[in-house]
C-alpha positions in Angstrom: -175.6 9.6 -152.8 -177.1 10.6 -155.9 -178.7 8.1 -157.6 -179.5 8.1 -161.5 -180.7 6.0 -164.3 -178.9 5.7 -167.4 -181.2 3.7 -170.1 -179.1 1.8 -172.9 -180.7 1.3 -176.4 -177.9 -1.1 -177.2 -176.9 -4.9 -175.5 -174.0 -3.1 -173.2 -171.6 -0.1 -172.7 -168.3 0.0 -171.7 -167.6 0.8 -168.3 -165.1 4.1 -169.4 -167.5 5.0 -172.2 -170.1 5.2 -169.5 -168.3 7.1 -167.4 -167.8 9.7 -169.6 -171.4 9.9 -171.1 -172.7 10.7 -167.7 -170.1 13.0 -166.7 -167.8 11.3 -164.1 -164.7 11.9 -165.8 -163.8 14.5 -168.1 -162.1 12.7 -170.3 -161.6 9.0 -171.5 -157.8 8.9 -170.3 -159.5 10.2 -166.7 -161.9 7.6 -166.7 -158.8 5.0 -167.4 -157.0 6.4 -164.5 -160.0 6.4 -162.3 -160.8 2.7 -163.1 -157.4 1.3 -163.2 -156.6 3.3 -159.6 -159.9 1.0 -158.2 -162.4 3.9 -157.8 -165.0 2.6 -159.4 -167.7 -0.3 -157.8 -169.5 -1.8 -160.7 -172.4 -4.1 -158.8 -170.8 -3.4 -155.2 -167.1 -4.9 -156.2 -164.2 -2.4 -157.0 -163.8 -2.6 -160.6 -160.4 -2.2 -163.1 -161.3 -3.3 -166.0 -162.1 -0.3 -168.5 -163.5 -2.6 -171.1 -165.9 -4.1 -168.7 -169.3 -4.2 -170.4 -172.0 -2.7 -168.4 -175.2 -4.2 -169.2 -178.8 -3.5 -168.3 -179.2 -4.4 -164.7 -176.1 -3.6 -163.3 -174.8 -0.8 -161.2 -171.7 1.8 -161.4 -170.7 3.7 -158.6 -168.2 6.4 -158.3 -168.1 9.6 -156.2 -171.1 9.1 -154.4 -173.0 8.7 -157.2 -174.7 5.6 -158.5 -175.5 4.6 -161.7 -178.6 2.3 -162.5 -178.3 0.9 -166.1 -181.7 0.0 -167.3 
């Protein structure tokens, strides 16, 4: 498993935008589809809400990559 830290300078980032920003989804449509298919874990639980607000302290997992938001 690869672990990465992602620093955000705002209060939150939406889940689909985070996946695109980190290159785990090539397009917004791909991010939406992968989230809806239940492939993404937020804080260890399946998340199907693409607009979920990800804040510092949250972790997002997809394809063996764990993103830790700081």
